[in-house]
C-alpha positions in Angstrom: -62.6 -22.1 45.0 -60.2 -21.3 42.1 -59.6 -18.3 39.9 -62.2 -16.0 41.3 -62.3 -13.6 38.5 -65.6 -12.4 40.0 -63.6 -11.3 43.1 -61.6 -8.7 41.2 -62.9 -5.1 41.0 -64.2 -4.6 37.5 -64.1 -1.0 36.2 -67.6 0.5 36.4 -68.9 -2.2 38.7 -66.9 -1.5 41.8 -68.6 -2.7 45.0 -67.8 -4.3 48.3 -68.1 -8.0 47.6 -69.4 -10.6 50.1 -67.0 -13.2 51.5 -66.8 -16.1 49.1 -66.5 -18.8 51.8 -66.4 -19.4 55.5 -62.9 -20.7 56.4 -63.8 -22.1 59.8 -61.2 -24.9 59.5 -58.4 -22.3 58.8 -59.4 -20.2 61.7 -59.3 -23.2 64.0 -55.8 -24.0 62.9 -54.7 -20.4 63.3 -56.1 -20.3 66.8 -54.1 -23.5 67.7 -51.0 -22.0 66.2 -51.1 -18.9 68.4 -52.6 -20.5 71.5 -49.3 -21.0 73.4 -47.7 -17.6 72.7 -48.5 -13.9 73.5 -49.3 -13.1 69.8 -52.9 -12.6 68.7 -53.6 -13.1 64.9 -57.0 -13.1 63.3 -58.4 -13.6 59.8 -60.7 -11.0 58.3 -62.5 -10.2 55.1 -61.1 -6.8 54.0 -64.5 -5.2 53.0 -65.9 -6.0 56.5 -63.0 -4.5 58.5 -64.2 -1.0 59.7 -62.8 1.8 61.8 -63.7 5.2 63.2 -63.2 8.1 60.8 -64.1 11.8 60.5 -65.2 13.5 57.3 -64.3 16.9 56.1 -67.0 18.6 58.1 -65.9 16.8 61.3 -68.8 14.3 61.4 -67.9 10.9 62.7 -68.5 8.0 60.3 -67.7 4.3 60.0 -65.0 3.9 57.4 -63.2 0.9 56.0 -59.6 0.1 56.9 -58.7 -1.4 53.5 -60.6 1.1 51.3 -58.9 1.7 47.9 -61.4 3.9 46.2 -64.5 6.1 46.9 -67.7 5.6 44.8 -70.7 8.0 44.9 -73.9 6.0 45.4 -77.5 7.3 45.1 -80.0 6.0 47.6 -83.0 7.8 46.0 -84.5 11.3 45.9 -85.5 14.0 48.4 -88.8 15.5 47.2 -90.1 18.8 48.5 -90.7 22.4 47.9 -88.8 25.7 48.2 -90.2 28.4 50.5 -89.1 32.0 50.1 -89.0 34.2 53.3 -91.8 36.8 53.5 -89.2 39.6 53.8 -87.9 38.7 50.4 -91.3 38.9 48.7 -92.0 42.3 47.1 -95.5 43.1 45.8 -95.4 43.8 42.1 -97.0 47.3 42.1 -97.0 49.7 39.2 -94.6 52.0 41.1 -92.1 49.1 41.6 -89.9 48.3 38.6 -90.0 44.6 37.6 -86.2 44.3 37.8 -86.2 45.5 41.4 -89.0 43.1 42.4 -87.4 40.2 40.7 -84.0 41.0 42.0 -85.1 41.3 45.6 -86.8 37.9 45.5 -83.7 36.2 44.2 -81.4 38.0 46.7 -82.6 35.9 49.6 -82.1 32.1 49.4 -85.1 29.9 50.0 -85.4 26.9 52.3 -86.0 23.4 51.1 -89.0 21.8 52.9 -88.9 18.0 52.7 -92.2 16.3 51.9 -91.1 12.7 51.4 -88.4 10.4 50.2 -88.7 8.6 46.9 -90.0 5.0 46.9 -87.6 2.2 45.9 -86.7 2.4 42.2 -88.9 5.5 41.8 -87.5 7.3 38.7 -87.1 11.0 38.1 -90.2 12.3 36.4 -89.8 13.0 32.7 -89.4 16.6 31.7 -87.4 17.6 34.9 -84.6 20.0 34.3 -81.5 20.5 36.4 -81.3 23.9 38.2 -77.7 23.7 39.4 -74.4 23.1 37.6 -73.7 19.7 39.3 -76.8 17.9 38.2 -78.0 17.3 41.8 -81.1 19.5 42.0 -84.0 19.1 39.5 -87.3 21.0 39.1 -90.5 19.3 38.0 -92.4 22.0 36.1 -95.7 20.1 36.1 -96.0 19.8 39.9 -93.5 22.5 41.0 -91.7 20.0 43.2 -88.0 20.0 43.7 -86.1 16.7 43.4 -82.6 16.5 45.1 -80.3 13.5 44.8 -79.9 11.5 48.1 -76.3 10.4 47.6 -73.5 9.1 49.8 -69.9 8.1 49.3 -69.2 4.4 49.7 -65.7 3.2 50.4 -64.7 0.2 48.2 -62.2 -2.2 49.8 -60.2 -4.8 47.9 -61.8 -8.3 48.0 -59.1 -10.3 49.8 -58.6 -12.1 53.0 -56.2 -10.4 55.4 -54.3 -11.7 58.5 -54.1 -9.1 61.2 -52.0 -8.9 64.4 -53.2 -7.2 67.5 -50.9 -4.5 68.9 -50.2 -4.7 72.6 -52.9 -2.7 74.5 -50.3 -0.8 76.6 -48.5 0.5 73.5 -51.7 0.9 71.4 -53.4 3.0 74.1 -50.4 5.3 74.4 -50.2 5.9 70.6 -54.0 6.3 70.5 -53.9 9.0 73.2 -51.1 10.9 71.3 -52.7 10.8 67.9 -56.4 11.0 68.8 -56.9 14.8 68.5 -55.6 17.1 65.7 -55.9 20.8 65.0 -57.3 21.1 61.5 -58.2 23.8 59.0 -62.0 24.0 59.1 -62.2 24.9 55.4 -60.2 21.9 54.1 -60.5 19.4 56.9 -56.7 18.9 56.7 -54.1 19.3 59.3 -53.2 23.0 59.8 -49.8 24.0 58.3 -47.5 26.9 58.9 -49.0 28.6 55.8 -52.5 28.3 57.3 -51.4 29.9 60.5 -49.7 32.7 58.6 -52.9 33.3 56.7 -54.8 33.8 59.9 -56.7 30.5 59.8 -58.2 29.6 63.2 -57.9 25.8 63.6 -60.4 23.6 65.2 -59.7 20.5 67.4 -61.2 17.3 66.1 -61.4 13.8 67.5 -59.9 11.8 64.6 -59.8 8.4 66.2 -62.7 8.3 68.7 -62.7 6.1 71.8 -60.2 3.3 72.0 -61.8 0.3 70.3 -63.0 -2.4 72.7 -61.5 -5.1 70.5 -58.1 -3.4 70.5 -55.9 -2.1 67.7 -55.1 -4.5 64.8 -52.6 -4.0 62.0 -52.3 -5.9 58.7 -49.8 -8.7 58.8 -50.5 -10.4 55.5 -52.8 -10.0 52.4 -53.7 -13.4 51.2 -53.4 -13.5 47.4 -51.9 -15.4 44.5 -49.1 -13.5 42.7 -47.6 -14.1 39.3 -43.9 -13.7 38.4 -44.0 -10.0 37.4 -47.5 -8.9 38.5 -46.1 -6.7 41.3 -43.6 -5.0 38.9 -46.4 -4.3 36.4 -48.6 -2.8 39.1 -45.8 -0.5 40.5 -46.1 2.2 41.8 -49.6 1.0 42.9 -49.8 -1.8 45.5 -50.4 -5.2 43.9 -53.2 -7.2 45.5 -52.6 -10.3 43.3 -55.5 -12.7 42.4 -57.9 -14.1 44.9 -57.3 -17.4 46.7 -58.7 -19.1 49.8 -56.6 -19.1 53.0 -54.5 -22.2 53.2 -51.4 -24.0 54.5 -49.0 -21.4 53.0 -50.5 -18.6 55.1 -50.2 -20.7 58.3 -46.6 -21.4 57.4 -46.0 -17.6 57.2 -47.5 -17.1 60.6 -45.4 -20.0 62.1 -42.2 -18.6 60.5 -42.9 -15.1 62.0 -43.5 -16.6 65.4 -40.3 -18.6 65.2 -38.3 -15.6 64.2 -39.7 -13.5 67.0 -38.9 -16.2 69.5 -35.3 -16.5 68.4 -34.6 -12.8 69.1 -33.4 -11.8 72.6 -36.0 -10.3 74.9 -34.6 -7.0 76.0 -37.7 -5.4 77.4 -41.5 -5.7 77.4 -42.9 -4.7 74.0 -45.1 -2.0 75.6 -42.0 -0.2 77.0 -39.9 2.4 75.1 -36.6 1.3 73.4 -33.6 1.1 75.6 -30.4 3.2 75.0 -28.6 0.1 73.8 -31.3 -0.6 71.2 -31.2 3.0 69.9 -27.4 2.9 69.6 -27.5 -0.5 67.9 -30.1 0.8 65.5 -27.9 3.9 64.7 -24.9 1.7 64.3 -26.6 -0.7 61.8 -28.1 2.3 59.9 -24.7 4.0 59.5 -23.1 0.6 58.5 -25.7 0.2 55.8 -25.1 3.8 54.5 -21.4 3.2 54.4 -21.8 -0.1 52.7 -24.0 1.5 50.1 -21.5 4.3 49.5 -18.7 1.8 49.1 -20.8 -0.2 46.6 -21.6 2.9 44.6 -17.9 4.0 44.6 -16.8 0.6 43.4 -19.4 0.6 40.6 -18.2 4.0 39.5 -14.5 2.8 39.4 -15.5 -0.2 37.4 -17.5 1.9 34.9 -14.5 4.3 34.5 -12.1 1.4 33.9 -14.4 -0.2 31.4 -14.7 3.2 29.6 -10.9 3.8 29.5 -10.4 0.4 27.9 -13.1 0.9 25.3 -11.9 1.2 21.7 -14.3 4.1 21.2 -12.5 6.4 23.7 -10.5 9.1 21.9 -7.0 9.5 23.5 -6.2 12.9 24.9 -3.7 15.1 23.1 -1.3 17.1 25.3 0.5 20.4 24.4 3.8 18.4 24.1 2.4 16.4 21.3 1.8 19.5 19.1 4.8 20.4 17.0 5.4 23.8 15.6 5.4 24.1 11.8 8.9 24.5 10.4 
């Protein structure tokens, strides 16, 4: 397939698109390429890759790994009635002022009693009026029924093929155990900060990652896309996903190159073990060398700019006190 303008998210028509093809031949070649090494790589369609998530209220849900935008979708309508507790009902007697009776009824919130869910494509009856400021609850004055939108948030993922690499189980399980639970602010669903603790917020412990996935942990290795000369620069600071293209030989070459580069590096330890002292010192040494090199380049550029400015014909020469003569 070529072009695939249909596989770009169009404004106002964002949705999770179905995979355009079944690249079985590519997957076979990918399996052959990684068969004789300890690296596991798989091909996935981004809208189909899911993970465990927790919403703001702490409810577990199935999210999408490569989601780029949320869209509010409507499944239909909840249709029912509102019941008012008996304690809130006040008989309208002559001795009871109307304002008191009405006020007492409104003071206690009613309870929504569900009668049925709307049928597929059943529209909102004409003449219904919204009774809230968000346009979610409507009242049908002819029947007295309440119509509430049945909505959910759908995560939209970019429609691209992705190559994912599996993280070693020993390392992945250790990281999963460290990051699985978090203390969050129950009001916001976000991680508690020092300001929250100072304000007296009582945090709650939530399971953010769920059980360790049976298929292991996978991370993105490559997003398969066709890029133009300056498309990434024009998309900055947003991430550029390029244009759609089918998986091909160029992507297999990238995997082969990564495997070759990995095999050329010295094996100091097992990848599930923590870094050695030599690795840490070497990383610090390289980092400091890069910082010093960057400072040297910046200093040299400053010197060159000053020299260029001093030789410029537009620079006004300085006048010293010795050059000023007293009037005779």
